[in-house]
Structure formats: structure tokens, C-alpha cells
C-alpha distance (Angstrom), angle and dihedral (degrees) to the residues before:
residue distance angle dihedral
M1 . . .
T2 3.77 . .
T3 3.76 122.0 .
S4 3.80 92.7 -102.6
A5 3.82 90.7 47.0
A6 3.80 89.8 49.7
D7 3.81 89.6 48.2
S8 3.83 91.6 49.9
R9 3.80 90.4 48.5
E10 3.79 92.2 50.8
R11 3.82 92.1 47.6
I12 3.81 90.6 52.1
L13 3.80 92.4 48.0
R14 3.82 90.4 48.6
V15 3.82 90.2 55.4
V16 3.81 92.3 47.8
R17 3.82 90.8 50.1
S18 3.82 89.0 52.9
I19 3.83 96.3 56.5
P20 3.81 105.2 111.5
R21 3.79 121.1 -122.0
G22 3.81 111.3 -87.8
Q23 3.82 93.8 22.4
V24 3.78 131.6 96.2
L25 3.81 141.2 -158.3
G26 3.78 133.7 -162.7
Y27 3.79 120.9 -116.6
G28 3.80 89.9 -110.1
E29 3.79 92.6 52.6
V30 3.81 90.4 49.1
A31 3.79 89.3 53.2
R32 3.81 92.4 46.2
R33 3.80 92.5 50.9
A34 3.80 88.8 48.6
G35 3.79 88.5 57.5
L36 3.79 92.3 -105.4
P37 3.81 105.4 110.2
G38 3.78 114.3 -171.5
R39 3.81 93.0 20.5
A40 3.82 100.2 108.3
R41 3.80 90.9 133.2
L42 3.78 90.3 54.7
A43 3.80 89.6 53.1
A44 3.82 89.8 50.3
R45 3.80 91.5 48.9
V46 3.81 92.8 48.8
L47 3.80 90.2 51.9
S48 3.81 92.5 46.3
E49 3.83 88.3 56.6
N50 3.81 93.8 47.5
D51 3.79 118.3 127.7
D52 3.82 98.6 172.9
P53 3.81 107.3 109.3
K54 3.83 90.6 -161.1
L55 3.82 94.9 57.2
P56 3.84 109.4 110.0
W57 3.83 92.1 -134.2
H58 3.80 89.4 149.4
R59 3.83 89.9 74.2
V60 3.82 91.8 68.3
L61 3.81 118.9 88.1
R62 3.77 141.5 163.7
S63 3.79 113.9 -77.2
D64 3.82 90.8 -100.7
G65 3.81 92.2 56.5
R66 3.79 95.9 -102.4
I67 3.77 124.8 134.0
A68 3.80 108.2 -111.2
L69 3.80 96.8 -145.2
P70 3.82 120.6 89.5
A71 3.82 112.6 -86.9
G72 3.79 111.6 -102.3
S73 3.81 94.9 19.8
P74 3.82 118.0 127.4
G75 3.83 90.7 -110.8
F76 3.81 92.0 50.0
D77 3.80 91.8 50.1
L78 3.81 91.4 47.2
Q79 3.81 92.3 49.6
V80 3.81 91.7 49.7
A81 3.81 91.1 48.4
R82 3.81 93.1 48.7
L83 3.80 93.2 47.6
R84 3.81 92.5 47.7
A85 3.82 90.3 48.5
E86 3.82 86.3 59.3
G87 3.80 92.2 51.2
V88 3.80 96.3 -100.9
T89 3.81 115.4 144.4
V90 3.80 112.4 -128.9
I91 3.80 118.4 -175.9
E92 3.80 120.6 178.8
G93 3.78 92.3 -19.6
R94 3.78 95.7 -49.1
V95 3.79 128.0 105.7
R96 3.79 112.0 -124.9
G97 3.77 126.4 -159.4
A98 3.78 96.0 -6.2
R99 3.74 113.1 147.4
P100 3.80 114.1 -132.7
A101 3.76 115.5 -114.5
A102 3.78 112.5 -90.1
D103 3.77 120.0 -100.6
L104 3.78 121.2 -128.7
D105 3.81 93.3 -95.1
E106 3.79 91.5 55.1
L107 3.81 92.1 46.3
V108 3.81 90.6 52.3
W109 3.83 101.7 35.0
G110 3.81 103.4 24.0
P111 3.80 131.8 -113.7
P112 3.81 120.6 -37.8
R113 3.81 114.6 -92.1
């Protein structure tokens, strides 16, 4: 992995680690927050190569709220279980009613009115 690839990977992992418990982000939003707009597939690849058991990878979904792993696979079942353990509603592989993690502006200035 080149230095810039390693830097991109670390930026993506930093964003994933910052997603609060009970909240989710899409791969594209993870990439955008990592300063890599339009690199959703890179974010997905970085997470697929993850070997850190403490990384909250389960909080990252497709942009439509669906789990990206095949339904019924061990990874799918684990992601559903982890999300539900955090109070996230998952119905038929899709997260319902979860509020996206706040962006920096909202954390500093509060929610939009």
C-alpha cells in the first residue's frame, strides 16, 4: 500500500471509529468525511480488509440504509445483531429510523432548525 493509500485507509478508519453507538453512516458519507468524496467503494474495500475486532464496521451501510452483505451470511447476521444491540431497528436487512451521525457543524452549533 502506498503512503497515500495508507493515509486514505487511516482517514476512513478514523471516521468509522467516530460513528457514535446507535448511529449509522453510508459508505459514501464515510468517504466524504474522510476527505475522499466519491470514494464509497474505497471505504467499502477498506472495511472489507479490516482485521480490528474493535472497529465499529457494523455502523456503515449502503446509502439506502441496507446492509451490504448477503442476507443470511454470517457477516450479515453479525451486523444485524450488533446494530440491534445498540438499539438500531433493522427490518429485512434495512435500518429503519436511525438518525445519521451528526456532522461537525451540528456537533458544534446544534441540530438544524
